[in-house]
N, C-alpha and C positions, 0 to 999 in steps of 0.2 A: 915563754913570754908572749909569743903570737897567739897561743891558745887562750891565755888569760885576757889578752886584748879583745879577741873575738868574743869571748863570753861577756866581757864588759860592754862592748859596743852593741852586742845583740840585746842585752838587757836594757840598755839606754836607747835602743832603736836608732842608733847613729849609723844608718845604712851607708851614708856617703863615706864615712871613715871605715866601715866594716869591709867594704868591697876590696880595697887595696890589701888589707890584712889577709883576707881569704885568698886572694890571688897569690900572695907570698906563701901561704900554707900549701896551696896546690903544688907550687914549684918545689917546696921543701919536701913534701911527701913523695913527689916523683923521684927525687934523689934518694930518699931513704928506702922506699918500698917498691919503686919501679913505676913507670908511666901507665901500666895496665892494671895496677892494683886496685882492690876494692876501696881502700881509703882515699885514693885519688878520685875515684868516681863519687864517693861520698862528699868530698869537699867541693868537687865541681858542681854537684847538685845544689849545695848550699850557696855557692857563689852565684849560680844562675838565679836562685831565688832572691838574693840580695840585689843583683843587677836589675832584675825585673821590677823590684820595688823602688828603684831609683830612676826608672824610665830608660835604662840602657838596654833596650830590647834586643838589638842586634848582637851585642856582646853576650847577653843572657842566652840567646839561642845557640851561640857557638859553644858556650860552657855546657849546657844541658845535652847538646848533641854529642859532645865528647864523653860525657858521663854515660849516656845511653850506649855508645859504641863499646865501652868497657864492659858494661853490664850484660849486653847481648852476647859478647864474646865469651864471657865467664859463665853465664847462667842459661843462655839460650833466649831466643826471641820472644818466647811466651812465658817467661818467668815473672813472678810477682814484682821483683825490683824493677823490671823493665816497664810493666804496667804503671807502677808508681811514678817513675820518671816521665813517662809519656803524658801523664796528667799535667805536669809542669810545662812540658814542651808545647802542649796544645794551648795552654794559657798564653805563653809567650808568642806563639804564632798568631793568635787572635789579636794581641796587642800590636803586632806588626802589620795587621791588616790582611794576613794570609788566611782568609776565612775558610776557603775550601780545604786547604791543607790542615788547618786547625781542626776542622770537623773530622777529617780522615784520621788524624792523630788521636783525637778524643775518642772516636769510635773504636780504634784499635786498642787503646788503653783500657777502655771500659770492658771490652770483650775479655781481656786478660784478667781484669779485676773480678769479673763475674765468676771466674773459675775458682776464686778463693772460697774456702769453706766458711769464712767469716761473713760472707754476704747473706747468709741465711738468718742472721741475727738482726735485731732492731738497731737503728741508729739513734744516737743521742739527739734530743730535740723533738718537737711535736708531741709533747706530753711524756716523753721517755727521759727519765732522769739518769744521770751518769753514775756508774758504780763508784763506791768510795773505798779507798785503800784501808785495810785493817792491819795487815802485817806484810812485811817484805824482807827479803834477804838480798844483800848486794851481790852482784855477779863477780865471779873470780876472774882474775887476769890470766890469760894463757902465757906460757913462758915465751912463745914466739913473739907475741905482741909486746911483752915486757922488754925483751932484748932489743927490739926495734923501736921501743918507746912509742908504740902506736897508741894514739889517744883520739877520742871523738865520741860520737853518739850513734848508736844503732837504733833505727826506727823499726818498731814491730807493730803488726796488726794482730789482734786477738779477740776472742769472745769471752766475756765474763758470764758464766752460767748463773742460773737461779740459785745454785748452791754457793756462789761466791768464788768458784774456782775458775781459773783461766783455761781456755782450750783453744784449739785451732790457731796456735801461735805461728805467725809467719814473718819472716824477715822482709821488710820493704826497702830498707836502705842499709846495706852491710858496711862493716869495717874490715872484715877479714881477719886472718891470722888467729882463728879460733875464738875471737870475741863474740861473733854472732851466735855460735853454739852455746857459749857460756851465758849470754844474755837470755836465750830461750830457756836454758836449764834453770836459771835463777827465777825467771818469771813464772815458771810452772809451780813454784813453791809459794807464790804470793796468794794472799787471800783478800777478798773484797766483800763489802756489803753490796749485794747485787743492785743493779739499776731497777727501776720500777716504771710501770705504766698503769695509770688509774689505781695506784696504791698496791699493785701486785708485782712481785718479782718477775722480770723478763730477762731473756738472754740479750746482751748488749754488745755491739761491736765497738771496739776502742782502738785507738792508735796512740802509741806512746814511745818516747825516746828513752833509751837506757844509756846513761853516761859512763864513759871509761876515762878516768883521769889518774895520772901518776903524780906522786908527790914531787 
């Protein structure tokens, strides 16, 4: 029920209603998967984004710092999920008027993201068109995630080549319990009409969410 409410409120941009639902989801996943689990970090990241959008910057900072602590312990301080979360923390710190700290956080996150192989590709905009999906296969549920009823969205970074095939697929916001690996495996099979610049196909960097929902 909470997941359906979250999806509904997000679609309707009802951020004031969304934040309490996401807070309850964090507490629920802590009980189901443990307070240090990937899915808790995932939901804390989403809660922080919602709180930032409603002007609750201090609460947003607390949420994203908790998410970062989990991601750093699990993946290491220079992992791509950490760089991804640092981008949101820098934005929140800036809104709090912590300009020096925000710059330091931003620079650290940028340094991590520059290590991603996706950085060598063009970004959408400035004359670069987005790739268009031609075919896709839904990711499989892992048995571990199914047993715990883990649900949510994995965020991936990837490069769509001039041949329409995805490469350099990297997990930016994990769910854990085997779902991240299954998301990457599925996306490898996807095919796109490549993005273009000046009418010519180019390699394009993209970020996308892969949803996992149980009936």
